[in-house]
C-alpha positions in Angstrom: -48.7 101.0 -59.8 -51.7 103.2 -61.0 -50.6 106.0 -58.7 -47.0 105.8 -60.0 -48.1 106.1 -63.6 -50.5 108.9 -62.6 -47.7 110.9 -61.1 -45.5 110.2 -64.2 -48.2 111.3 -66.6 -48.8 114.5 -64.5 -45.1 115.2 -64.5 -44.8 114.6 -68.3 -47.9 116.8 -68.9 -46.4 119.7 -66.9 -43.1 119.2 -68.7 -44.9 119.3 -72.1 -46.7 122.5 -71.2 -43.5 124.3 -70.1 -41.4 123.0 -73.0 -44.0 124.0 -75.6 -44.4 127.4 -74.0 -40.7 128.0 -74.2 -40.6 126.7 -77.8 -43.3 129.2 -78.7 -41.3 132.0 -77.1 -37.9 131.2 -78.5 -38.6 132.2 -82.2 -40.2 135.4 -81.1 -37.0 136.5 -79.4 -35.2 136.3 -82.8 -34.5 139.6 -84.4 -36.5 140.3 -87.6 -40.0 140.0 -88.9 -41.2 136.8 -90.8 -43.6 138.8 -93.0 -40.8 141.2 -94.1 -38.5 138.3 -94.8 -41.2 136.6 -96.9 -42.0 139.8 -98.9 -38.2 140.4 -99.4 -38.2 137.1 -101.5 -41.0 138.4 -103.6 -39.2 141.7 -104.5 -42.2 144.0 -104.2 -41.3 147.4 -105.5 -44.6 149.3 -105.2 -44.8 150.7 -101.6 -48.6 150.6 -101.6 -48.7 147.0 -102.8 -46.0 146.2 -100.2 -48.1 147.6 -97.4 -51.2 145.8 -98.6 -49.4 142.5 -98.8 -47.8 143.1 -95.4 -51.2 143.8 -93.8 -52.7 140.7 -95.5 -49.9 138.3 -94.4 -49.8 139.8 -90.9 -53.5 139.1 -90.5 -53.2 135.7 -92.1 -50.4 134.6 -89.7 -52.0 136.4 -86.7 -49.0 138.5 -86.1 -51.0 141.8 -86.0 -52.6 140.7 -82.6 -51.2 141.3 -79.1 -48.6 138.8 -78.0 -50.9 137.3 -75.3 -53.6 136.8 -77.9 -51.1 135.1 -80.2 -50.2 132.7 -77.4 -53.8 131.8 -76.6 -54.5 131.3 -80.3 -51.5 129.1 -80.6 -52.8 126.7 -77.9 -56.3 126.8 -79.4 -55.0 125.8 -82.8 -52.6 123.3 -81.3 -55.4 121.5 -79.4 -57.2 121.2 -82.8 -54.1 119.8 -84.5 -53.5 122.9 -86.5 -49.8 124.0 -86.5 -50.2 126.9 -88.8 -48.9 127.7 -92.3 -45.2 127.7 -93.1 -43.7 131.1 -94.0 -40.8 129.4 -95.8 -42.9 126.9 -97.8 -46.0 129.1 -98.1 -48.8 128.1 -98.5 -47.9 124.6 -97.3 -49.2 123.8 -93.8 -46.5 123.3 -91.1 -47.8 119.7 -90.4 -47.2 118.7 -94.1 -43.6 120.1 -94.1 -42.8 118.3 -90.8 -44.3 115.0 -91.9 -42.2 115.1 -95.1 -39.0 115.5 -93.1 -39.9 113.3 -90.0 -39.2 109.9 -91.7 -35.6 110.9 -92.5 -34.9 111.9 -88.9 -36.6 108.8 -87.4 -34.6 106.6 -89.8 -31.4 108.2 -88.4 -32.2 108.6 -84.7 -33.9 105.3 -83.9 -31.3 102.9 -85.4 -28.5 105.0 -84.1 -29.8 105.0 -80.5 -30.8 101.4 -80.3 -27.8 99.9 -82.2 -25.2 102.0 -80.4 -26.8 101.0 -77.1 -26.9 97.3 -77.8 -23.5 97.1 -79.4 -21.8 99.4 -77.0 -23.1 97.6 -73.9 -22.2 94.2 -75.3 -18.8 95.3 -76.4 -18.1 97.1 -73.0 -19.1 94.0 -71.0 -17.0 91.8 -73.2 -14.0 94.1 -73.0 -14.2 94.3 -69.2 -13.2 90.7 -68.9 -10.2 90.8 -71.3 -7.3 93.0 -70.5 -5.9 93.1 -74.1 -9.2 94.2 -75.5 -9.9 96.5 -72.6 -6.7 98.5 -73.3 -8.0 99.2 -76.8 -11.6 100.0 -75.8 -10.8 102.7 -73.3 -8.8 105.1 -75.6 -11.0 104.4 -78.6 -14.2 104.9 -76.5 -12.9 108.2 -75.0 -11.9 109.4 -78.5 -15.3 108.7 -80.0 -17.2 110.2 -77.1 -15.1 113.4 -77.1 -15.8 113.9 -80.9 -18.4 116.6 -81.6 -21.1 115.3 -84.0 -20.4 118.1 -86.4 -16.7 117.4 -86.6 -17.1 113.6 -87.0 -19.8 114.2 -89.7 -17.5 116.5 -91.6 -14.6 114.0 -91.3 -16.8 111.1 -92.6 -18.1 113.2 -95.4 -14.5 114.1 -96.5 -13.0 110.7 -96.1 -15.8 108.3 -97.2 -17.5 110.8 -99.5 -15.0 113.1 -101.1 -11.7 111.1 -101.0 -12.9 107.6 -101.5 -16.2 108.3 -103.2 -17.8 105.3 -101.5 -20.9 107.2 -100.3 -22.8 110.3 -101.4 -22.3 113.1 -98.8 -25.3 115.4 -99.5 -29.0 115.0 -99.7 -31.4 112.2 -98.9 -31.3 110.8 -102.4 -29.9 111.6 -105.8 -31.4 114.7 -107.4 -31.8 112.7 -110.7 -34.2 110.2 -109.0 -37.9 110.6 -108.4 -39.2 109.2 -105.0 -40.8 105.9 -105.7 -41.2 102.5 -104.0 -38.6 100.7 -106.1 -35.4 98.8 -105.2 -33.0 101.2 -107.1 -34.5 104.2 -105.2 -34.4 102.4 -101.8 -30.7 101.5 -102.5 -30.1 105.2 -103.2 -31.8 106.2 -100.0 -29.6 103.7 -98.0 -26.4 105.0 -99.6 -27.3 108.6 -98.6 -28.3 107.4 -95.1 -25.0 105.6 -94.2 -22.8 108.6 -93.5 -25.3 110.5 -91.3 -26.1 107.3 -89.4 -22.4 106.5 -88.8 -21.7 109.9 -87.4 -24.4 109.5 -84.8 -23.8 105.8 -84.1 -20.0 106.1 -83.5 -20.2 109.0 -81.1 -22.9 107.2 -79.0 -21.1 103.8 -79.2 -18.0 105.0 -77.4 -20.0 106.3 -74.4 -22.0 103.2 -74.0 -18.9 100.9 -74.2 -17.0 102.9 -71.6 -20.1 103.1 -69.3 -20.8 99.4 -69.4 -17.1 98.5 -69.1 -16.8 100.6 -65.9 -20.0 99.2 -64.4 -19.1 95.6 -65.0 -15.7 96.1 -63.3 -17.5 97.8 -60.4 -20.1 95.0 -60.1 -17.5 92.2 -60.3 -15.6 93.8 -57.4 -18.7 94.3 -55.3 -19.4 92.4 -52.1 -22.1 90.2 -53.5 -19.8 89.0 -56.3 -17.1 88.2 -53.9 -19.6 86.4 -51.6 -20.9 84.3 -54.5 -17.3 83.5 -55.5 -16.6 82.4 -51.9 -19.6 80.1 -52.0 -18.3 78.5 -55.1 -20.7 79.9 -57.6 -19.6 79.5 -61.2 -18.1 82.6 -62.9 -20.8 82.5 -65.5 -23.5 83.0 -62.9 -21.6 85.8 -61.2 -21.1 87.6 -64.5 -24.8 87.2 -65.3 -25.7 89.0 -62.1 -23.1 91.7 -62.7 -24.4 92.3 -66.2 -28.0 92.6 -65.1 -27.1 95.1 -62.3 -24.8 97.0 -64.6 -27.6 97.4 -67.2 -29.8 99.4 -64.8 -27.8 102.7 -65.0 -27.4 102.1 -68.8 -31.2 102.0 -69.2 -31.4 105.3 -67.3 -28.7 106.7 -69.5 -30.6 105.6 -72.5 -33.4 108.1 -71.6 -30.9 110.9 -71.1 -29.1 110.0 -74.4 -32.3 110.6 -76.4 -32.2 114.3 -75.9 -28.5 114.5 -76.7 -28.7 112.4 -79.9 -31.7 114.5 -81.2 -29.5 117.5 -80.9 -26.7 115.6 -82.7 -29.1 114.6 -85.4 -30.0 118.2 -86.0 -26.3 119.2 -86.5 -25.6 116.0 -88.6 -28.5 116.6 -90.9 -27.3 120.2 -91.5 -23.7 119.0 -92.3 -25.0 116.4 -94.8 -27.9 118.5 -96.1 -30.0 115.5 -95.1 -33.7 116.4 -95.5 -34.8 115.7 -91.9 -36.0 117.9 -89.1 -32.5 119.4 -88.6 -32.3 120.8 -92.1 -35.9 122.0 -91.7 -34.9 123.9 -88.5 -32.1 125.6 -90.4 -34.5 126.6 -93.2 -37.0 127.9 -90.6 -34.3 130.0 -88.9 -33.0 131.4 -92.2 -36.5 132.5 -93.1 -37.7 133.5 -89.6 -40.5 130.9 -89.9 -41.9 131.1 -86.4 -44.6 128.5 -87.1 -42.4 125.9 -88.7 -39.7 126.3 -86.0 -42.2 125.9 -83.1 -43.8 123.0 -84.9 -40.5 121.1 -85.3 -39.6 121.8 -81.7 -43.0 120.5 -80.7 -42.4 117.2 -82.5 -38.9 116.8 -80.9 -40.3 117.5 -77.4 -43.2 115.0 -77.8 -40.8 112.4 -79.2 -38.3 112.7 -76.3 -41.1 112.6 -73.7 -42.7 109.5 -75.3 -39.3 107.8 -75.4 -38.6 108.6 -71.8 -41.9 107.3 -70.7 -41.2 104.0 -72.6 -37.9 103.8 -70.7 -39.7 104.3 -67.4 -41.9 101.3 -68.3 -38.9 99.2 -69.4 -37.2 100.1 -66.1 -40.2 98.7 -64.2 -40.0 95.4 -66.1 -36.2 95.1 -65.7 -35.7 96.1 -62.1 -37.8 94.1 -59.5 -37.0 96.6 -56.8 -38.7 99.4 -58.7 -41.9 97.3 -59.0 -41.9 96.7 -55.2 -41.4 100.4 -54.6 -44.4 101.5 -56.8 -46.7 98.6 -55.8 
């Protein structure tokens, strides 16, 4: 067991190093200069003052150094917990900008992942045993799974936000409110949260329902199910074994879904102007904020790696064959 987790941690460490390096490189392939973009917002007309400010900010952000030195400085600062200063929200540190947006993204992604997984698996297993319900699950599930996050988000915003007016379709809370720990403000937060959550939940729900439905049918037609039936085992016992075996691929799929739904959350937050990491990425791209962009990517990479590690541990607890293999 110790050797298994040692290999896993080594693999995750290598993945972290490669992913962070790529995330550091991606913004620097973008055309443009963050300092020039920053000074353009300040409308500096004096050429001498412009050059002095350009030299000052280039030195402040470390952009006047060779690219290899910038890379080494990045790792040195990262190991000290310093993510740099945001160009877009100057002089706010990148860590502060990310921490202000992170709770909104977590409030979307975690409930959407867990609830869609639980409800989808239960509904798919239930539908696999009832032909009438099964004939409705398949087409609806395929329809939901095929919907792009952006398209479904725009549809929900138009129907439930614009046409009916049931929910607000922009922002994390009303602009007339001040963030505070009161019930009216919490209600306002929830109302703004519903539509982004639904867009993530519904797309993932269809995939889980179809996957579990197909796995249950496969397991019920397998040799061990037929053998148990021939021995006179009750149907409830056979279905219980089928459900436990069908859950194993779904647990593996949960780890893969995490990366997909994070990307979906980014798009969804942009559609709803929801103040999470997705909208922060958009602001960073618009302002060529290298430091904010690589900081957000770092948080996403770490979050996905931690979630996948947790799934590996859960898999050991659920599947006895895995425990025997790593003992």
